N, C-alpha and C positions, 0 to 999 in steps of 0.2 A: 659611635660610642664604643662598640666592641673592638673595632679596628684600632682605635686610639689606645685602648687599655692593653692590647696584646703586647706591643713593644715594651711597655713598662713592666709587664709580667715577666717577659723573657729576660729583661735586664735584671730584675730581682733574682731570678733563678741563677743567672750567670754570677752575680755577686755572692749569692749564698754558697754556690759551689766553690767560688774563688776563696771565700772566707775559710772554708775547710782546710785549704792548703796553706794559707798564710797565718790566719789568726789562731787556729787550733792545732798547729803542728807541735808546739811545745807541750801543752797540756794533754794532747792526744797520744803522745808517746810515753807519758808518765806511767801507764800500767806495766811498762817493761821493767821498772825497777822499784816501784813504791811498795808493793806487798813484800817483795823480796827483801828490801831493807828493813822492814818491820820484824821479820822473823828469821833473817839470815845475815843481816848486816852487822856493822861494828857494834851497834847498841841494840841488838836483836832481843826479842822476848820469846819465851817458849810458845810453840804453836799448839796451845791447848784449845779446846772448843770455845771456852769462855773468852780467851784472848783473841781468837780469830774473829768471833762475832763482835767483840769490842772494837777492834781495829777497823773492821768493815763499817761499823756504825759511825765511827769517827770520820772515815773517808766519805761516806754518803752525806753526812751533815756538813762536812767541810765544803764539799762541792755545792751543796744547796745554799748555805749561808753566805759563803765568801764569793763564789763565782756567780751563782744565779741571782741572789738578792743584792749583794754589795755592788758587784761590777756591772752586771747586765741590767738590773732594774734601777739602781740608784746612781752610782758614780758616772755612768754613761750619759746621764742627764747634763753633766757639766762639760759642755763642749765649747770650744772657741771657734765659732763659725764653722762647725762641723768637724773640727779636728779634736782629737783627744790626746792623752799622754801627760807626762809630768810637766813639760814645758808649757803645754796648753793651760794647765791649772795655774802655773806661775804667771802666765800672761793675764789670765782672768783676775788674779789677785792684784797684780801690780796696776791693772787698769783702774782699780778702785782705790788708788793711792790716797785720795783725800780721806778715806774712811779707815786707813791702816796707819797706826801710830808709827812715829819715827823710830821707836824702840823695837817694835815688832817686825817692821818691814825687813831689816837685815836677817832676822831669825827665820822668817818665812822663806826668804830667798835662799838662805843657807840650806834649809831643809829640802827645798826643791833641787838644789845642786847635789846634795847628798843622795837624794833619790835617783837622780840621773846617773850619778857615779856608780851607784849600786847596780843599775841596769847594765853597765859595762861589765861588772863582775859576773853578773848572770849570763851575759853574752859570751864570756870566755868559757864558762862551765857547761852551758847547754849543748854545744856541739860535741864536746868531749864526752860527757856522760851519756848522751843520747846514742851516738854512734857506737861507743864502747859497749853499752848495754845490748844493742841489737846484735853485734858480732859475737858477744859472749854466748849467744844461742848455739853457736857451733860446738861449745863444750858439752851441751846437752846431747847433741847428735853423736859426737865421737870425741874421746879424750885425746885422740891423735892431733886434734886441732888446737890443743891448749897453747902450744908455743906460737901459733899463728895469730892469736887474738890481737896482741899489741901491734905487730907489724901491719896487719890488715887494717886496723883502726887508723893508724898513722897514714897509711896509703890513701884511705877513703877521705880523711880530713885534708890531706895534701891536695888531692884532685879537686875536692870541693872548693878550696880557696884559690887554686890555680885557675879555675873556670869562672871566677867571679867577674872578671873584666868583660865577659861576654854579656853580662846582665841576665836578669830573670824574666825578661819580657816574653821570650819564646818558650823556655822550659816552664814558666809559670802557668801556662795554659794547661799543662798536664798535672800540676800540683793538686788541684781540686779533685779531679777524678781518681787519682791514686789515693788520696786521703779518704775519699768516699769508700773505696774498696777496703781501706784499712779499718775504718770505723765499722763497716758492715761485718768484716771479719772478726773484730773485737766482740761485737754483739753476738754473733753466731757461736763462736767458741765459748764465750761466757754463758750464753743461754743453754747450750748443751750440757755444760757442767752443772748448772742450776737444776735442770730437769732430773739429773741423777741424784741430787741432794737438795730438794726444795727447802729443807729446814734452814738453809742459809739466809733465806728471805727475811727471817726474824730480825736480822741485823739492822733493818731500817728503823726499828724501835730505838729511840735515843737512850732508853734505860740501859742498854748494853754498853754504851759509851760511858755512862755514869759508873756502872759497876766496874768497868775496866780501870778507871782511876782509883776507885775505892779499894780495889784488890791489889793494884800494883804500885800505888803511891808515886814516889819519885821516878821509879823505872818507867811508869806509864807516861810521865811527862817527857822523859828522854825519847821514848818511842814516838811521841807526838811529833818530835822533830823529823821523823821519817815519814809520818803520815802526811805532813805538809807538802811532801813531794807531789801529791796528787793534784795540788792546785797551782803548781808552777806554770807560768804562762798566763795566769789570770790578768796580769797587767797588760798583756798583748791585746786582750779584748778591747781595752780602753784606748791603747796607743794606736791601734789600727782602725779606729772608728772612721777616720777621715777617708780611708781608702775604700771602705765597703758600706758604711752607713750603719745606723743602729739596727734597723729591721732585718737586713740579711744576716748580721752577726747573731742576733737573737733567734731568728728562725732556724739557722743551722744548729745552734746549741740545743734548743728544745726538741727539734725534730729528729736529730741524729746523734750529735756528740754526747750530750748528757745521758740519754738512754744507753748508748754503746759503752760509755765509760762505767756506768753503774753495773751493767750486765757483766762486763769483763771483770771488774773488781769482785763482785759477788761470786762470779764463776771461779776465780782463783781461790776465794775463800772456801767454796764448796769442794774444790779439789783438795785443799789442805785438810778439810774436815775428814775426808776419806783417806788421804795419803799425806800425812804430815811429814813424811820423809822427803817430799819433793820441794821443801822450802828453799833449796839452793837456787831454783829458778822456776817458780810456779807459773809464770807467764807462758814459757815454752812447754811447761807440763800440760797445758790445756790442748796443745796441738797434737793430733795423731801423728805417729812417727813418719807416716808416708808423706806428710806435707811439711815436715820439719824444715827441710832445706828451703823450699819455697817461702816458708814463713820467715826464715832468717833474711831472705832476700827482700821480702815485703817490708819487714821491720827496718832493714837498713835504708830502703828508699824513704820510708816514713820519717826516720831520724834525720836523713839528709835534708828533707823538706823542712823539718822543724829547725834544723841548724840554719838553713838558708833564710828562713823568716827572721831568726835572731840576728844573723849577720846583716841583712838588709835593714833591720831595725837599728843596729849600731851605726850604719852609714847615715840613716835619716836623723838619728839623735845627734850625731856629730855636726851635720849641716845646720841643725837648729841651734846648736851651741855656738857655731861660728856666727850665724846671723844675729844672735842675741848678745854677742860680744864676750862670750865666756871661753872661746877657743880661738887660737890663731888660725889664719887661713890654711886650708888644706886643698889638695888636688881633688876637685869634684868633676867626675866624668859622667855625663848623661848617656845611659846605654839604650835609651828608647826615645825615638822622635815623637812618640804619641803620649807617653806616660811621664809626667813630671817627676813622680816619685822614684822612678827607676834610675838610681845613681850608683856609682862605684867610687870608692875612696881608697886608693892604693895604700896610703900610709896606715889606715885602720885595718885593711885587709891583711897586710903582711904581719902587723902586730898581733892580730887575732890568731893567725896561722901558727906563729911561733909559740904563743902562750898556750893555745889549745893542745898542740902536739906535746909541748912541755908538760902540761897537766897530765896527759895520758901516760907519759913515760915516768912521771913522778909518782902518781897515785896507783897506776898499774891495774886498777880494777874499778868498776862502777861503784862498788861499796865505799871505797875511799873518797871518790868524788862526791858521793851523796852527802857526806858529812860537810863538805864545803858548800853545797848547793843551797840549802834551805835558808841560811842566814841572810843572804842578799834579797831573796824573795820576800821574806817576812818583814824585814826592815822597810822595804819599799812599800809593802802593803800598809804598814802603819803610817808612813809619811803621806801616802795618798789619802788616807782617812783624815789626817790632820789638815792637809791642804784643802780637801773637800769641805771641811768645816768652815774654813776661812772664806771659801768661795760662797758657801750658802749664807753665812752671816754677814759678810762684808759686801760682796758683789750683788747677791740676790736679795739682801736685807731680810733674810728669814729671822723670825723671833727665836730666841734661845730654846724655848720649849719645843720647837719644831725640829731644829737641827740637832740638838744635844742627844736625844735618845738614840737616833740612828747612829751617830758617830760613836757614842759610848758602846753600843752593841758591836760595831765593827772593831773598835779598839780592844774590846775584851778578847776577841778572837785573835786579832793581830798581835797583841802584846803577849798573849799566851803562846802562840806559835813562835814568836821571836825569842821568848824566854827559854823555850824548850830547845831551840837551836843554839842558844848561847852555851848550853851544856856540851856542845860538840866543837867548841871553838878551837881546842887544841888538836882535834882530829882532822882539821882541814877548814873549819869555819873561819879561821884567821885570814884565809886567802881573799875572799871578797871584801873583807873589812880593810885590808891593806890596799887593795886596788882602789876602793872608794876613797880612802884617805889621800892617796897619791893624786887621784884625779881631781878631788876637791881643792887640794893645794895648788895644782896647776891651773884650774879654772879661775880661782880667786886671785892668784898671782897675776894672771893675764888681764883680768878685768880691772883690778886695781892699778896695775902697771900702765895700762892704756889711759886710765884716768889721770895718773900723775904725768904721763907724757903729754897728754892733751893740754893740761894746765900749763906746763912749761912752754909748749909751742904757742899757746894762746897769748901769753904775755908779750910775745914778739910779733903777734899778728896785727894786720891792718884791716879795717873794715872794707868790704868790697865796694861799698858806695864811695868811700873816701878815695880808694885807689882809682876807680873809674873816673871820678871827677878830676883827680890829679892828672891822670893820663890825658884826658881831653883838654885840660887847661894848658899843658906843656907841649901839646902837638907831637906826641910820640910817633916816630916813623913806623909805618905799618907795611907788612909784607903780605903777598898774596897767599891765601890758604886759610885753613881753620885750625885753631889750637884748642884742644879739650883738656882742661886742667881738673884733675880730681880734687875735690874739696871736702875735707872731713866735716866742715861746717858751712852752711849756706850763707852765713853772714860775714865770714872772714875770708880774706884773700889767701889762697893756698900758698904755703912757703915755696913750693916749686915755681910758682909764677913770679914771686919776688926775686928768687935767685936767677931765674931766666932773664928778667928785665934788668937786674943789676949787672949781669955779665954781658948780655947781648945788646942792650939798649934799643931793642925793637919789639914790636908786638905783631901778631898775625891780624889780618884784615877782620876776621871773625874770631872772637874769643868766647869759649863756652866754659862756665863754671858748673861742674857736674857733681852733685852730692847724692850719695846713696843713703837713703833714710830707712833704717830697719824699723819695722812696725811690730807691735805685740799681738799680731794675728798671724794665722798660718799662711794666708795668701791674700794678695791685693788684687782686686778686679782690674782689668785692663783700662777701664774708663777712669779709674782713680790712680793709675800707675804713675803718670808724669805730671809735673807742674812746671809750666814754662813762664819765663819772665824776660821781656826785652828791656835792657838797661840803657839803651841808646849807645851811640858811638861804637857800634859793632860788638858790644858786650851782651851776653845772654846768660841767664841762670836757669838750670834744669835741676829739679829735685825729683829723684826716682824713688818711689816707695816700694819696698819689698817685704813680704812676710817671712817668718822664720822657716818656712818650708820651701822657700824659693832661692834661686841663685841668680844674682844680677849678671847681665850680659851688656857691657858698655857699648860696643859697636851697634847692637840692636837698638839701644836707647837713642843714640845719636841719629841713626837712620830713620827712626820713627819721627824724630824732631824735624828732619829734612822733609820727609814725606807729608807731614802735617802742615808744611809751609810756615812753621813757627820760627825756623832759622834758615837763612839763605844757604844753599849748598855751594860752598866755595872750596873746591879741592886745591891742593891735597890736604888731607886731614892728618894731624899729628896729635898724639896723646902724651901729655906730660904728667909724670908721676914723681912723687917725692920718695926718697929712700933715706931713712934716718940711721945714723950710727950712734949707738948709745954709749955714753961714757959714765961709768958708775963712780964718779968722783965727787959728786955734789952732795948737797944736803936734801934729804927727803924724809917725809913722814913714814914712808914704807920701809920696812926692815931690809937690811942689806942682803940677807940670804934670799928673800923673796924677789928683790930687784935682780939678783943674779939669775933666778929662774925666769923672770920676765925677759931679760936680755937674751937668754939662751933660746927661749921660744920665739922671740922676735927674729933672731938670726936664722932660725930654721923653719920659719913659716913659709908657706907657699907664696911665690911671687904674685904681686897684684896683677901682673900681665896675664898670667895663666888663670888666676881665679876669676877675673872679670872678662876673660875670653878676648883680650885685646891682641890684635896681630902684632907680634914682636917687632917686625920691620918698621912699624909706624909709631914706636914708643921712644920717648926721650926721658931718661931718669936723671933727676938732679938730687945729689946727695947733700946731707947736712949733718953736723955733729951736734948732739944734744946731751947736756950734762944732767944726770939724774942724781 
C-alpha cells in the first residue's frame, strides 16, 4: 500500500512544481507593476495612507474572490474530459445542442470566439509588459542604464522568440524551481517590510476598499483598472488544467503562490507608508541595494517564464482553433516526442515577436502597456462567467436558483473591472479590442467560408456507395498499389477521386477513403481513434477521430490500419489530395468582402501535405476551380 502511494505522491509534487512555472508565471510577475501603476502610472492616485490601505484591500479581495473562489473553486469544475479553457467551455455547451435554442447558439459561439480572440491580445501584451517591467529595475540601480532599457527589452524578447523552435521540454524542467525561488523571494522581501510596519495588515479588512471608493469616487474606479493587473493570468489557471490537473494547481496556489503574492503586495504597501517617495518602483524598493542586480536578473528570468507560458498558450489555442474549424491550417511542429502539448507554430511565433517588439517601441514604458493590458483580461473574465452559466444550466441542468447567485457575484466583479478599464481605452486599451475584432472577423470568415465551399462542392458530389457500385459494375481497370483519398465527408466521393478517374480511367488495387473527424473533446482515446469499414471490391473507409488538442498524422493512421489487418498492405502507397482554386464571381449569401478574406486565408493556409505529415514524394494533388 505504501509503495503504491509513493509514486502518486512524487508525481503530484512534480506537477505542483511544474504548475508554478507554467500556470502562475503571469500572475506571479504582476507585483512588478501593479502597485506601481496604482500610485505612479498614467491614472495614478496620491500615495496617502488611506489610499495605500484601500488599494491593498482591493488587491487582497480581488485575489480572493476572482482567483481563489471563481477560478480555483468554481470554474475549474467545468472541465471537458480534464481539459479547461475557453474552447473547452464552448465544446461543453455545443455538446448540449438540443438544450440550446437556435437563436442563442450563435451568440454563445460568438462570445467564445471573442474570448479566445482577447486571449491573443493578452498574449501580445504579456511578454512585452513583463520583460519591460523587470528590466526597468535597472533604472532603480543606476540612471546610467536609462537608455539601455528599451534595447535590452527588445533583445530579450528577440532571443525568447528565436529559441521557441527548440521547444520547452528541456528548459521547462527548470521553470518550476526558478519560480519557486521567485515566490519565496517575493514572500521574504514582503514579509520583512511588513515586520517594519505591521499596521499595513489592517488592509485585509474590506472596509478600507469601501472607504477608498467613497473618498475617491470616479478616480477610484479608474485606479481599479490598475488594481486588476494583480489578477492577470487567472484564465491560465483554467486553461492549463489539462496539463497539471486541479489538485496540483490548487495546492501550489494555497501553499505558496497566494501567500507569497499577498505578502509582497502588503510589503510594498508597508514600504510606501514609510517612504511614499518610492512610488516610482516600489517592487525594487523592497530589495536591499546589495541584491538589486541579482533581483533584476531573477525578475527577468521570471518574466521570461511568464512570457513562455503565454506564448505556448497561444500555440495551443491556435491548434484548437484549427481543429474546431475556426482557423486555416498552420505549420504545427511537435518539439517533444513524449509530450503531446509541446508544439511550435512558426507563423504565430513570428507574428507575436513582431507585435511584442513593436509594442515595446511604441509604448516605451510598462506604464503605457499597463493601460492596454487590463481590458483584454477583464472582458475575458466576464465571457468565462457567462459561458460557465450556460454550462451549468444547459449541460449540467442546474436549477436557476443554484447557478444564478454564483454567476451574478462573478459578473459584479467582472463588469466593474471591465468598466474601469474602459476608461483607459484611449491610453492603449484600444489595442486588445482591435486585435480581438480582427481575429473574430478572420475566424468567422474562415468558418463561414468553409461552409459555403462545402455546400458548393457537395452539390457536385457522388455518394461513395454509388461510386463503388458503379466502378464494380463497369469493371474498371485496377493497377497495383494503394491509393489514399482524403475525404471531407465519409459519405461522399472525394472530388480528387472523381478527377483522377475521369482523366486516368484507372483505379488502384486498394482504395482507401480517409476522413478526419474533429470531435468536441480535447483528446480521443486510441481505442476510439479509428473506425474501419470494408466496402468490398478493394474499397475501404477509415474515419479517424481527433480531439481539438490533437494533430492528425495520416501515414500513422494508414500504417495502423495495415498492422491491424483491417486493410491489405499493397505497396506502393499514394496519397491523393484536392486543391481548390476559388473564383469569387458567383452568387453567395456570404458578403463579398468576407469572401475575399476567406479566399486570402485559403491561398495562404498551410499545405495539407505538411499539416497531415504526409511524405511529399508520395502525394498527388488534383486541382479544381470552384465559383463562390
